[in-house]
BALOBA-1460 file (C-alpha; in Angstrom, 3 decimals):
// residues 257
<rec num="1" residu="x" x="38.651" y="18.820" z="5.286"/>
<rec num="2" residu="x" x="36.333" y="17.110" z="2.823"/>
<rec num="3" residu="x" x="37.359" y="13.665" z="1.682"/>
<rec num="4" residu="x" x="36.859" y="12.939" z="-1.986"/>
<rec num="5" residu="x" x="36.195" y="9.446" z="-3.261"/>
<rec num="6" residu="x" x="38.376" y="8.627" z="-6.276"/>
<rec num="7" residu="x" x="36.299" y="8.641" z="-9.453"/>
<rec num="8" residu="x" x="37.325" y="5.072" z="-10.269"/>
<rec num="9" residu="x" x="35.810" y="3.964" z="-6.933"/>
<rec num="10" residu="x" x="32.426" y="5.579" z="-7.511"/>
<rec num="11" residu="x" x="29.569" y="3.319" z="-8.629"/>
<rec num="12" residu="x" x="28.864" y="3.531" z="-12.321"/>
<rec num="13" residu="x" x="25.759" y="5.622" z="-13.101"/>
<rec num="14" residu="x" x="22.697" y="3.633" z="-14.101"/>
<rec num="15" residu="x" x="21.606" y="4.572" z="-17.646"/>
<rec num="16" residu="x" x="18.235" y="6.323" z="-17.857"/>
<rec num="17" residu="x" x="16.806" y="3.635" z="-20.129"/>
<rec num="18" residu="x" x="17.667" y="0.973" z="-17.545"/>
<rec num="19" residu="x" x="16.020" y="3.025" z="-14.800"/>
<rec num="20" residu="x" x="12.774" y="3.364" z="-16.758"/>
<rec num="21" residu="x" x="12.849" y="-0.327" z="-17.692"/>
<rec num="22" residu="x" x="13.386" y="-1.236" z="-14.051"/>
<rec num="23" residu="x" x="10.369" y="0.828" z="-13.011"/>
<rec num="24" residu="x" x="8.127" y="-0.866" z="-15.561"/>
<rec num="25" residu="x" x="9.551" y="-4.284" z="-14.711"/>
<rec num="26" residu="x" x="8.997" y="-3.663" z="-11.013"/>
<rec num="27" residu="x" x="5.343" y="-2.760" z="-11.602"/>
<rec num="28" residu="x" x="4.821" y="-5.802" z="-13.819"/>
<rec num="29" residu="x" x="6.435" y="-8.221" z="-11.374"/>
<rec num="30" residu="x" x="4.584" y="-6.798" z="-8.383"/>
<rec num="31" residu="x" x="1.291" y="-7.117" z="-10.250"/>
<rec num="32" residu="x" x="2.125" y="-10.714" z="-11.202"/>
<rec num="33" residu="x" x="2.877" y="-11.565" z="-7.568"/>
<rec num="34" residu="x" x="-0.325" y="-9.989" z="-6.262"/>
<rec num="35" residu="x" x="-2.369" y="-11.593" z="-9.043"/>
<rec num="36" residu="x" x="-1.182" y="-15.042" z="-8.016"/>
<rec num="37" residu="x" x="0.999" y="-15.838" z="-11.038"/>
<rec num="38" residu="x" x="3.581" y="-17.229" z="-8.590"/>
<rec num="39" residu="x" x="2.879" y="-19.360" z="-5.549"/>
<rec num="40" residu="x" x="4.394" y="-18.944" z="-2.057"/>
<rec num="41" residu="x" x="7.758" y="-20.715" z="-1.896"/>
<rec num="42" residu="x" x="8.157" y="-20.722" z="-5.681"/>
<rec num="43" residu="x" x="11.645" y="-19.891" z="-6.897"/>
<rec num="44" residu="x" x="11.920" y="-16.848" z="-9.167"/>
<rec num="45" residu="x" x="14.644" y="-17.079" z="-11.820"/>
<rec num="46" residu="x" x="15.895" y="-14.243" z="-13.970"/>
<rec num="47" residu="x" x="16.191" y="-16.040" z="-17.318"/>
<rec num="48" residu="x" x="12.534" y="-17.144" z="-17.640"/>
<rec num="49" residu="x" x="11.496" y="-13.572" z="-16.774"/>
<rec num="50" residu="x" x="13.735" y="-12.199" z="-19.526"/>
<rec num="51" residu="x" x="11.699" y="-14.117" z="-22.100"/>
<rec num="52" residu="x" x="8.378" y="-13.488" z="-20.349"/>
<rec num="53" residu="x" x="8.760" y="-9.730" z="-19.901"/>
<rec num="54" residu="x" x="10.934" y="-8.972" z="-22.896"/>
<rec num="55" residu="x" x="13.605" y="-7.027" z="-20.987"/>
<rec num="56" residu="x" x="17.248" y="-7.650" z="-20.183"/>
<rec num="57" residu="x" x="18.525" y="-9.239" z="-16.982"/>
<rec num="58" residu="x" x="19.694" y="-5.947" z="-15.447"/>
<rec num="59" residu="x" x="16.255" y="-4.347" z="-14.865"/>
<rec num="60" residu="x" x="14.885" y="-7.729" z="-13.775"/>
<rec num="61" residu="x" x="17.665" y="-8.174" z="-11.234"/>
<rec num="62" residu="x" x="17.137" y="-4.636" z="-9.899"/>
<rec num="63" residu="x" x="13.372" y="-5.168" z="-9.700"/>
<rec num="64" residu="x" x="13.788" y="-8.470" z="-7.846"/>
<rec num="65" residu="x" x="16.152" y="-6.802" z="-5.374"/>
<rec num="66" residu="x" x="13.540" y="-4.098" z="-4.767"/>
<rec num="67" residu="x" x="10.753" y="-6.633" z="-4.248"/>
<rec num="68" residu="x" x="12.944" y="-8.463" z="-1.746"/>
<rec num="69" residu="x" x="13.551" y="-5.157" z="0.030"/>
<rec num="70" residu="x" x="9.784" y="-4.592" z="0.128"/>
<rec num="71" residu="x" x="9.283" y="-8.047" z="1.626"/>
<rec num="72" residu="x" x="7.392" y="-9.750" z="-1.198"/>
<rec num="73" residu="x" x="10.370" y="-11.982" z="-2.009"/>
<rec num="74" residu="x" x="12.980" y="-13.713" z="0.130"/>
<rec num="75" residu="x" x="16.650" y="-13.987" z="-0.790"/>
<rec num="76" residu="x" x="17.980" y="-17.543" z="-0.798"/>
<rec num="77" residu="x" x="21.308" y="-18.152" z="0.991"/>
<rec num="78" residu="x" x="22.807" y="-19.588" z="-2.197"/>
<rec num="79" residu="x" x="21.421" y="-16.759" z="-4.330"/>
<rec num="80" residu="x" x="18.143" y="-16.201" z="-6.111"/>
<rec num="81" residu="x" x="14.700" y="-15.436" z="-4.762"/>
<rec num="82" residu="x" x="11.553" y="-17.223" z="-3.639"/>
<rec num="83" residu="x" x="8.040" y="-15.874" z="-3.236"/>
<rec num="84" residu="x" x="7.295" y="-15.042" z="0.359"/>
<rec num="85" residu="x" x="4.301" y="-16.515" z="2.184"/>
<rec num="86" residu="x" x="2.435" y="-14.385" z="4.721"/>
<rec num="87" residu="x" x="0.585" y="-15.440" z="7.867"/>
<rec num="88" residu="x" x="-2.433" y="-13.901" z="9.547"/>
<rec num="89" residu="x" x="-0.064" y="-12.364" z="12.099"/>
<rec num="90" residu="x" x="1.772" y="-10.644" z="9.242"/>
<rec num="91" residu="x" x="-1.524" y="-9.229" z="7.996"/>
<rec num="92" residu="x" x="-2.627" y="-7.909" z="11.378"/>
<rec num="93" residu="x" x="0.814" y="-6.410" z="12.033"/>
<rec num="94" residu="x" x="0.851" y="-4.650" z="8.646"/>
<rec num="95" residu="x" x="-2.615" y="-3.169" z="9.189"/>
<rec num="96" residu="x" x="-1.657" y="-2.179" z="12.730"/>
<rec num="97" residu="x" x="1.511" y="-0.471" z="11.477"/>
<rec num="98" residu="x" x="-0.424" y="1.441" z="8.833"/>
<rec num="99" residu="x" x="-2.857" y="2.574" z="11.508"/>
<rec num="100" residu="x" x="-0.007" y="3.752" z="13.745"/>
<rec num="101" residu="x" x="1.657" y="5.643" z="10.891"/>
<rec num="102" residu="x" x="-1.552" y="7.208" z="9.581"/>
<rec num="103" residu="x" x="-2.549" y="8.117" z="13.117"/>
<rec num="104" residu="x" x="0.805" y="9.796" z="13.639"/>
<rec num="105" residu="x" x="0.420" y="11.561" z="10.287"/>
<rec num="106" residu="x" x="-3.018" y="12.901" z="11.280"/>
<rec num="107" residu="x" x="-1.708" y="14.148" z="14.640"/>
<rec num="108" residu="x" x="1.327" y="15.818" z="13.074"/>
<rec num="109" residu="x" x="-0.895" y="17.353" z="10.391"/>
<rec num="110" residu="x" x="-3.058" y="18.949" z="13.087"/>
<rec num="111" residu="x" x="-0.016" y="20.155" z="15.009"/>
<rec num="112" residu="x" x="1.887" y="21.467" z="11.984"/>
<rec num="113" residu="x" x="-0.999" y="23.042" z="10.075"/>
<rec num="114" residu="x" x="-0.152" y="26.714" z="9.517"/>
<rec num="115" residu="x" x="-2.889" y="27.651" z="7.058"/>
<rec num="116" residu="x" x="-6.262" y="25.939" z="6.654"/>
<rec num="117" residu="x" x="-5.837" y="26.241" z="2.886"/>
<rec num="118" residu="x" x="-3.286" y="23.439" z="3.201"/>
<rec num="119" residu="x" x="-6.313" y="21.187" z="3.767"/>
<rec num="120" residu="x" x="-7.880" y="22.048" z="0.397"/>
<rec num="121" residu="x" x="-6.520" y="18.945" z="-1.438"/>
<rec num="122" residu="x" x="-7.789" y="16.688" z="1.366"/>
<rec num="123" residu="x" x="-11.180" y="18.425" z="1.383"/>
<rec num="124" residu="x" x="-11.491" y="18.067" z="-2.379"/>
<rec num="125" residu="x" x="-10.711" y="14.352" z="-2.240"/>
<rec num="126" residu="x" x="-13.159" y="13.902" z="0.646"/>
<rec num="127" residu="x" x="-15.915" y="15.588" z="-1.363"/>
<rec num="128" residu="x" x="-15.163" y="13.558" z="-4.495"/>
<rec num="129" residu="x" x="-15.309" y="10.343" z="-2.474"/>
<rec num="130" residu="x" x="-18.608" y="11.436" z="-0.911"/>
<rec num="131" residu="x" x="-20.023" y="11.969" z="-4.394"/>
<rec num="132" residu="x" x="-19.173" y="8.326" z="-5.189"/>
<rec num="133" residu="x" x="-20.623" y="6.823" z="-2.024"/>
<rec num="134" residu="x" x="-22.016" y="3.896" z="-3.995"/>
<rec num="135" residu="x" x="-19.393" y="3.200" z="-6.689"/>
<rec num="136" residu="x" x="-20.374" y="1.023" z="-9.626"/>
<rec num="137" residu="x" x="-18.279" y="-1.617" z="-11.362"/>
<rec num="138" residu="x" x="-17.217" y="0.988" z="-13.917"/>
<rec num="139" residu="x" x="-16.347" y="3.625" z="-11.319"/>
<rec num="140" residu="x" x="-14.486" y="1.405" z="-8.863"/>
<rec num="141" residu="x" x="-11.093" y="2.079" z="-10.447"/>
<rec num="142" residu="x" x="-11.330" y="5.889" z="-10.080"/>
<rec num="143" residu="x" x="-12.860" y="5.373" z="-6.624"/>
<rec num="144" residu="x" x="-9.814" y="3.363" z="-5.529"/>
<rec num="145" residu="x" x="-7.518" y="6.037" z="-6.975"/>
<rec num="146" residu="x" x="-9.340" y="8.742" z="-5.004"/>
<rec num="147" residu="x" x="-9.177" y="6.707" z="-1.803"/>
<rec num="148" residu="x" x="-5.444" y="6.129" z="-2.225"/>
<rec num="149" residu="x" x="-4.957" y="9.826" z="-2.981"/>
<rec num="150" residu="x" x="-6.842" y="10.806" z="0.194"/>
<rec num="151" residu="x" x="-4.601" y="8.662" z="2.378"/>
<rec num="152" residu="x" x="-1.483" y="9.887" z="0.574"/>
<rec num="153" residu="x" x="-2.527" y="13.524" z="1.021"/>
<rec num="154" residu="x" x="-3.086" y="12.868" z="4.727"/>
<rec num="155" residu="x" x="0.484" y="11.591" z="5.106"/>
<rec num="156" residu="x" x="1.830" y="14.549" z="3.111"/>
<rec num="157" residu="x" x="0.165" y="16.964" z="5.548"/>
<rec num="158" residu="x" x="2.391" y="15.592" z="8.314"/>
<rec num="159" residu="x" x="5.328" y="17.297" z="6.570"/>
<rec num="160" residu="x" x="7.600" y="14.408" z="7.495"/>
<rec num="161" residu="x" x="9.752" y="12.820" z="4.753"/>
<rec num="162" residu="x" x="10.726" y="10.090" z="7.220"/>
<rec num="163" residu="x" x="7.086" y="9.194" z="7.798"/>
<rec num="164" residu="x" x="6.507" y="9.074" z="4.033"/>
<rec num="165" residu="x" x="9.393" y="6.616" z="3.612"/>
<rec num="166" residu="x" x="8.121" y="4.395" z="6.419"/>
<rec num="167" residu="x" x="4.617" y="4.409" z="4.957"/>
<rec num="168" residu="x" x="5.944" y="3.397" z="1.538"/>
<rec num="169" residu="x" x="7.554" y="0.330" z="3.111"/>
<rec num="170" residu="x" x="4.336" y="-0.714" z="4.841"/>
<rec num="171" residu="x" x="2.123" y="-0.101" z="1.803"/>
<rec num="172" residu="x" x="4.324" y="-2.309" z="-0.375"/>
<rec num="173" residu="x" x="2.744" y="-5.329" z="1.333"/>
<rec num="174" residu="x" x="-0.277" y="-6.648" z="-0.566"/>
<rec num="175" residu="x" x="-2.794" y="-6.400" z="2.259"/>
<rec num="176" residu="x" x="-1.729" y="-3.134" z="3.908"/>
<rec num="177" residu="x" x="-2.994" y="-0.688" z="1.296"/>
<rec num="178" residu="x" x="-6.019" y="1.399" z="2.402"/>
<rec num="179" residu="x" x="-7.788" y="0.315" z="-0.791"/>
<rec num="180" residu="x" x="-6.830" y="-3.361" z="-0.618"/>
<rec num="181" residu="x" x="-10.273" y="-4.344" z="0.635"/>
<rec num="182" residu="x" x="-12.492" y="-1.661" z="-0.832"/>
<rec num="183" residu="x" x="-13.458" y="-3.773" z="-3.837"/>
<rec num="184" residu="x" x="-13.815" y="-6.902" z="-1.698"/>
<rec num="185" residu="x" x="-16.002" y="-5.079" z="0.831"/>
<rec num="186" residu="x" x="-18.491" y="-4.313" z="-1.937"/>
<rec num="187" residu="x" x="-19.282" y="-8.033" z="-2.028"/>
<rec num="188" residu="x" x="-19.770" y="-8.316" z="1.729"/>
<rec num="189" residu="x" x="-23.179" y="-7.957" z="3.403"/>
<rec num="190" residu="x" x="-24.326" y="-4.318" z="3.729"/>
<rec num="191" residu="x" x="-21.533" y="-2.769" z="1.597"/>
<rec num="192" residu="x" x="-23.163" y="0.673" z="1.604"/>
<rec num="193" residu="x" x="-23.095" y="0.717" z="5.409"/>
<rec num="194" residu="x" x="-19.364" y="-0.107" z="5.380"/>
<rec num="195" residu="x" x="-18.576" y="2.646" z="2.879"/>
<rec num="196" residu="x" x="-20.747" y="5.126" z="4.785"/>
<rec num="197" residu="x" x="-18.742" y="4.512" z="7.965"/>
<rec num="198" residu="x" x="-15.466" y="4.938" z="6.056"/>
<rec num="199" residu="x" x="-16.653" y="8.208" z="4.518"/>
<rec num="200" residu="x" x="-17.814" y="9.521" z="7.882"/>
<rec num="201" residu="x" x="-14.379" y="8.749" z="9.284"/>
<rec num="202" residu="x" x="-12.778" y="10.660" z="6.388"/>
<rec num="203" residu="x" x="-14.914" y="13.690" z="7.218"/>
<rec num="204" residu="x" x="-14.142" y="13.436" z="10.937"/>
<rec num="205" residu="x" x="-10.381" y="13.194" z="10.306"/>
<rec num="206" residu="x" x="-10.403" y="16.323" z="8.142"/>
<rec num="207" residu="x" x="-12.485" y="18.183" z="10.750"/>
<rec num="208" residu="x" x="-10.152" y="17.185" z="13.594"/>
<rec num="209" residu="x" x="-7.077" y="18.358" z="11.681"/>
<rec num="210" residu="x" x="-8.796" y="21.627" z="10.773"/>
<rec num="211" residu="x" x="-9.626" y="22.208" z="14.459"/>
<rec num="212" residu="x" x="-6.032" y="21.368" z="15.499"/>
<rec num="213" residu="x" x="-7.279" y="18.395" z="17.533"/>
<rec num="214" residu="x" x="-4.173" y="16.229" z="17.209"/>
<rec num="215" residu="x" x="-5.106" y="13.457" z="19.628"/>
<rec num="216" residu="x" x="-8.594" y="13.095" z="18.153"/>
<rec num="217" residu="x" x="-7.226" y="13.048" z="14.600"/>
<rec num="218" residu="x" x="-4.767" y="10.334" z="15.577"/>
<rec num="219" residu="x" x="-7.452" y="8.193" z="17.194"/>
<rec num="220" residu="x" x="-9.796" y="8.544" z="14.207"/>
<rec num="221" residu="x" x="-7.105" y="7.647" z="11.678"/>
<rec num="222" residu="x" x="-6.131" y="4.547" z="13.648"/>
<rec num="223" residu="x" x="-9.765" y="3.474" z="13.937"/>
<rec num="224" residu="x" x="-10.185" y="4.023" z="10.213"/>
<rec num="225" residu="x" x="-7.268" y="1.687" z="9.455"/>
<rec num="226" residu="x" x="-8.729" y="-0.984" z="11.731"/>
<rec num="227" residu="x" x="-11.766" y="-1.191" z="9.446"/>
<rec num="228" residu="x" x="-9.490" y="-3.096" z="7.083"/>
<rec num="229" residu="x" x="-9.062" y="-5.816" z="9.688"/>
<rec num="230" residu="x" x="-12.807" y="-6.153" z="10.213"/>
<rec num="231" residu="x" x="-13.417" y="-6.297" z="6.474"/>
<rec num="232" residu="x" x="-10.633" y="-8.828" z="6.024"/>
<rec num="233" residu="x" x="-12.011" y="-11.069" z="8.762"/>
<rec num="234" residu="x" x="-15.389" y="-10.995" z="6.989"/>
<rec num="235" residu="x" x="-13.752" y="-11.707" z="3.618"/>
<rec num="236" residu="x" x="-12.124" y="-14.850" z="5.045"/>
<rec num="237" residu="x" x="-15.533" y="-16.437" z="5.332"/>
<rec num="238" residu="x" x="-16.331" y="-16.223" z="1.609"/>
<rec num="239" residu="x" x="-13.876" y="-17.678" z="-0.914"/>
<rec num="240" residu="x" x="-15.481" y="-15.647" z="-3.711"/>
<rec num="241" residu="x" x="-14.804" y="-12.421" z="-1.838"/>
<rec num="242" residu="x" x="-11.395" y="-13.542" z="-0.606"/>
<rec num="243" residu="x" x="-10.198" y="-14.168" z="-4.161"/>
<rec num="244" residu="x" x="-10.646" y="-10.455" z="-4.965"/>
<rec num="245" residu="x" x="-8.160" y="-9.340" z="-2.281"/>
<rec num="246" residu="x" x="-4.821" y="-8.385" z="-3.879"/>
<rec num="247" residu="x" x="-2.138" y="-10.848" z="-2.794"/>
<rec num="248" residu="x" x="-4.587" y="-13.287" z="-1.214"/>
<rec num="249" residu="x" x="-2.756" y="-16.198" z="-2.876"/>
<rec num="250" residu="x" x="0.351" y="-15.285" z="-0.852"/>
<rec num="251" residu="x" x="-1.436" y="-15.569" z="2.485"/>
<rec num="252" residu="x" x="-1.544" y="-18.826" z="4.406"/>
<rec num="253" residu="x" x="-4.852" y="-19.127" z="6.187"/>
<rec num="254" residu="x" x="-5.394" y="-21.547" z="9.080"/>
<rec num="255" residu="x" x="-7.530" y="-24.523" z="8.060"/>
<rec num="256" residu="x" x="-10.147" y="-23.424" z="10.585"/>
<rec num="257" residu="x" x="-10.721" y="-20.126" z="8.759"/>
């Protein structure tokens, strides 16, 4: 027997215009947080955001709830939200988790590949990234988009909706994205060498998946993610470089760094 919930007990549907407003508000608020418009520990109130963003309280409240779910905000016991501060341990854990998930995705992709043509989107993105080995200021934005698309296509090849959901949670953190440090790394010593290593790893990952080498693909993807940690450690040493890292204002660095 199927139990039916009385219609008067069902949640009211969210109007489409509210949904679209919430999406835009969420993007705007996340960008403001990562840009440093709010400081760690700062309280976020709905009413000032209504005037600042020009939307009603409903999409703002929904967006704040989502940002708290992602971990960028904390919910106060008495209600309301504050901006979350992150530690170095948080950063390393987030990068480690991305490496574990992308490694698992690469292994599953190799194991679940049924037709090598499934790799065509990943190959195309690899080739487009290779053609932009030395991105310029003007081409950095499309370069970042291609890099994000490559990593997203890798996860899609795992054919695991659960893995996709877990990856979305990890990537919501400001320093976990595979492209979080690409722009910053361009200002580090020997940027071309760093990008060359990353591109070689892209090629090796695609080759391992194509050859059904699951363990090798997993190892390569995890090593590729760990490049973010090495780049981040180098960025710590230069305040000019560090300021280009998305969400750097939310991260508490030890005084010795």
